N, C-alpha and C positions, 0 to 999 in steps of 0.2 A: 800343670795343675794350678799354678799361681794365676795364669790367665783365666782359667775357669772361675776361680774364687773371686777374681776381680769383677766378673760378670754377676755372680750370684750374691756375694756378701753385701754390696751396697743396698740391694733391694731389701734384704732381710734386716739390715741395720735400720732402715727407715721403719719397718714393721716393729722392730725391737724398741726403737725410740718411742713409738706410739704406745706400746705396751707398758714400758717403764714410766712414761709420763702419767698414764692413768693409774697404774699400780701405786705410784708414789704420790698420787693426788696432786700433781703439778697441773695436770689437765683433767678437768672434771668429766664424769661420764656424760653429763648433759652436753658438754662441748663436743664430745665425740659423736653423740647422736646428731647434733647439728651439722658437724662436718660430713658425716655419712649421708645425711639428707642432701647436702650440697653436691657431693660427688655422685650419688646414685640417681638423683633427680635432675641434675643440671649438667655437671662437668662431664661425666662419662657419656651420657646421651649425646652431648655436643661432639665428643671425641668419636663416637661410633657413627654419628651423622656424617662428619667429614670423611671418615674412612669409607663409608658406603658411596658417597658422592664421587670419590676419586677411583673407586675400584673398577678394574676391567673385569666385568662380571663373567664374560665368556671364558676368560682365562682362569680365574680363581675358583669358580664353582665347578671344579672337576669331580666327577662322580667317584673316581678312585680315591681322592683325598677324603671325601665324606664317608665312603664305605670303610676305609682304613680306620678312621677315627671312631665313627659311630658304631661299627661292629664291636670295637673295643668297649664302648659304653654299654652296649647290650650284654656283652660277656661279663663285664664288671657287675652290672645289676643282677644278672642271674647268679653269679658267684656269691654275691652278698646275700641274696635270698636263700640259696641252698645252704650256705654256710651257717646262716642264722637258724634255719629249720633243723638241720642235721647235726651241727656242732654245738650251737648254743642252746638247742632244744627250746626254741621260742616260737610263738605263733606266727601266722601269716602276715598280720598287720605289722608286727615288729620287723619281720623279714623284709617287707617292702621298704620300710623306713631305712633299714640298714643298707639295702641294695641301692636306694637312692643316694645315700651318703657316699657309698663306694663309687657311684657312677658320676656324680656331679663335680667335675673338676673346676678349680678356680681359674677359669680361662682368661678373665679380664684383669683382675687385680694382680695376679702373679704371672700368668702366661704372657701377657703383652709386654710388660717391662723386661722380663728375663729374655724373651726371644729378641726383642729389639736390641738389647745390649749384646747378646751373643751373636746374632746373625745379621743385624742391621735392619733398617726399615723395609728393605725389599722382601723380607720374610713375612711381614705382617699381613700381606694380602691374603695368604692362605689361612692365617689364624682368624682374620675377620670373617672369612667364609664359614669357618667352624662356629664362631661366636654367633653369627647371624641366625643359626638354627638351634643353638645349644639349649637355651632355656626352654623353648617350646618343645623340643624333642625330649629332654629329660623330664619335664613336668608331665608331658603326655604319657610317657612310660610309667612314671611314678604314680600318677593319679589313676591310670587304668589299672595298674597292679593293685592299688589300694581298694579300688572298687571291686575287683575280683576277690580280694582277700576278705572283704566285708560281706561277701555273699551275693555279689552282682550289682546291687545298688541301681544306679541309672545305666550301667553298662558302658561299653566303649563310646557310644554317642554322647552319653551324659558327661563322660570324662573329657571328650573333645570339646563340648560346649564350655565346661569349666575351665579348661586350659585356654580356649579362645578368649573367654572373658578376662582371664588373668593376664594374658599377653597384651590385650588391647589397653589394659590399664597399667602396664609395666613401662616406666620411662625409658629403660634401655631398649626395649623392643620398639617403642615409638620412635626413638632416635634412629634405629636401624631402618625402620619402615619409611620414614621421611627421607632419609639419605638415598634409599633405593628408588623412591619415587622421583627425586630430583635427577638421579643417575639415568633412569629409564626415559624420562620425559624431556630432559634437557632444560628444565625450568631455570631461568636466570636468577641468580641471587645477587642483590646489590652488594658492592664491595664493602661498604661500612658494616653491613649486617654480617657478611662472611668473616670479616676481621674480628668482629665482636665474638662470634662463635669460636674462632681460633683462640682468642685470648682466654676464654673460659675453659676450652679443651686442654690448654697447656697445663692447667692446674690439676687435671683429673687424676693422673696416676700417682704423683707424689702425695697429694692430699689423701687419696684413697688408701695408699699403702700405710700411711701414718694412722688413718682412721681404723684400718683393719687391725693394726696392733692394739689400739685402744679397745676395740670390740672384743678381741680375744681374751681380754682380762675376765670377761664374764663367763667364759667357758672353761671352768676349772676341771682338770682331770680327776675324776672320782668314780670308783666302781666300774664294773663291766669291763674288766681288763681284756678278756678274750674278744669281746665285741669290738673294742677299740683296735686291737691288734688285727682283727679281720678286716675292718675298713681300711686301716692304714696299709696293710699288705696288698689289698686289691688295688687301691687308688695309686699307690706309689710304685708298685712293681707289676702287677698283672696287666693293668690298663696300658702302660707304655710298652711292655713286652709284646702284648698282642698287636698293638698298633705298629710296632717295629716290624713284626713278622708280616702283617697284612700289607704294610706299605712296600716292603721288599717284593712280596708276591705279586702285587699289582703294578709294580714298576713305576712308582712315584718318582718324579724328578727330585733332585737333591733339596731344593728349597721347600717343596711341599712336604717331603719326607721329614725333614727336620722340624718343620712347623707342627706336623701332626704328632710326632713322637714327644716333643717337648711340651706341647699342650696337654697330651694325655698323662704326662708325668707330674702334673700339678696336684697339690693337695686338695682335698675337698673344700668347696666354697661354703660361705656362710649360709647359702640357700639350703644346704644339707640339714642344718639345724632348724631353719625356718620350716622346712617340709615336715620334719619330725614333730616340731612343736605344734604345727597346724593340725596334725592328726593325733597328737598326744601319745606317740609311740617311739620307743627307743631314743628318748630325748638325750639322756646322759651319754649314750654311745655317740650320737651325732655331734653333740657339742664338744665332747672331749676329743673326738677324732679330728675335728676342724683345728683345734689348738695343737694337738700333738703332731699331726701330720704336717702342719705348716712348719713346725720347728724342725722335724726330721727331714723335711724336704730340702733344707739347706744342703744336706749331704747327698740325698738321692738325686736331686736335680743336677748338682755338680757332677755326679757320676754319669748321668745321662748326657750331659754336655761333653764329657770326655769321650764317651762312646760315639757321639755324633760328629 
């Protein structure tokens, strides 16, 4: 157990330091915003670019890995929608926002550092394969669901166009796309440029974890207790349980299996709140779920590491 805590606690201590620094006004909210712009627009795209450049694509993009993880995402989305409609007694648009929050795991800011500390850098290839599709998949499901809940709107094709536009303007996806381009074409990168990218990438995860703690100060737990419980239960329990079972059934190799399950066990990411705010639905549930699930995941992620 002490070995497991040695993996998880340092990650959450950095998040806690960011939270306390902003809460006690040692670090201003404007500073956090600037730090998150640096990590989201520069450092993490550099990290993902390097990861894609070095990936053995034929090895890591295993259909069994993707099915195990993303079938869990769809089940989580459906559970969030159905739970909102039949348990919370709320409308379809709120249900889609809650389902999105339950589905969108924090694969980058939490999944990467915890997996690296727990299983080593060799485990990260499978996680990068999941990350490469994560935002596009979740936003396509969420936007399509919202279109249907609103009475059709532009339909699935309109949703696909909206997601496509969003992904082409998303720095993380651009980093992934450029890395894949270099990987597939073998384009040479000058050593000074590559070393500069590496220097920026080294700052990505610690800076992002600290910034995440500062961002969470804004998401105060208030009201909608059953909705928050619903999202936290699905994200922290149902998603990894489903992925665990699917991974076993599909015969995933140990490295892939661990990567899929531990990534599925992550708390909802900040995009859960952004999606809810974009559509003006279930905002308090999404915001509070991000904060509380991140705090509770200290225990649940540790438990999953013991299982794995």
